[in-house]
C-alpha positions in Angstrom: 0.0 0.0 0.0 1.2 3.5 -0.6 1.9 6.1 2.1 -1.4 8.0 1.4 -3.5 4.9 1.8 -1.6 3.8 4.9 -2.2 7.3 6.5 -5.9 7.2 5.6 -6.2 3.8 7.3 -4.2 5.0 10.3 -6.6 8.0 10.6 -9.6 5.7 10.6 -7.9 3.5 13.2 -7.2 6.5 15.5 -10.8 7.6 15.3 -11.8 4.2 16.7 -9.0 4.4 19.3 -7.2 1.4 17.7 -3.7 0.8 16.5 -3.4 0.3 12.8 -2.7 -3.4 13.2 -5.7 -3.8 15.6 -7.9 -1.9 13.1 -6.8 -4.3 10.3 -7.5 -7.3 12.5 -10.9 -6.0 13.3 -11.6 -5.3 9.6 -10.4 -8.8 8.6 -12.6 -10.5 11.3 -15.6 -8.5 10.1 -14.9 -9.5 6.5 -14.6 -13.2 7.4 -17.9 -13.2 9.3 -19.7 -11.7 6.3 -21.4 -14.4 4.2 -20.1 -14.7 0.6 -22.9 -14.0 -1.8 -22.6 -15.8 -5.1 -25.0 -14.8 -7.8 -24.9 -18.0 -9.9 -27.8 -17.8 -12.3 -26.7 -20.0 -15.2 -24.5 -23.0 -15.9 -22.0 -20.6 -17.5 -21.8 -18.7 -14.2 -21.1 -21.9 -12.3 -18.5 -23.0 -14.8 -16.8 -19.6 -14.5 -16.9 -19.8 -10.7 -15.2 -23.2 -10.8 -12.6 -22.0 -13.3 -11.8 -19.0 -11.1 -11.4 -21.3 -8.1 -9.1 -23.6 -10.1 -6.9 -20.7 -11.2 -6.7 -19.3 -7.7 -6.0 -22.5 -5.8 -3.8 -24.3 -8.3 -2.8 -27.9 -7.9 -5.0 -30.8 -8.6 -7.9 -32.3 -6.7 -7.5 -35.9 -5.7 -9.8 -38.3 -7.4 -12.7 -40.0 -5.5 -10.7 -43.2 -5.0 -8.0 -41.4 -3.2 -10.5 -39.6 -1.0 -12.2 -42.9 -0.2 -8.9 -44.5 0.7 -8.1 -41.7 3.1 -11.5 -42.1 4.8 -11.2 -45.8 5.0 -7.7 -45.6 6.6 -9.0 -43.0 9.1 -11.9 -45.4 10.1 -9.5 -48.3 10.4 -7.1 -46.3 12.5 -9.4 -44.0 14.6 -12.9 -45.4 14.2 -15.8 -43.5 12.7 -16.2 -41.1 15.6 
């Protein structure tokens, strides 16, 4: 962030009686608590959403057989509870 933006945030923090880092933490907690609203109206919207997720996350998702193997091993080792 540039100096002007940092100072603007710092002013807002001071108005609330918070340090800049406390103000950022408060803002982040509020943001995380807000529900994410997806406006998926069409199949194309859904496909675009999944593509965006794939680009953001990278890597590959394990196949179902691998997921099932992990679950079964967990049940054998720890039980289903």
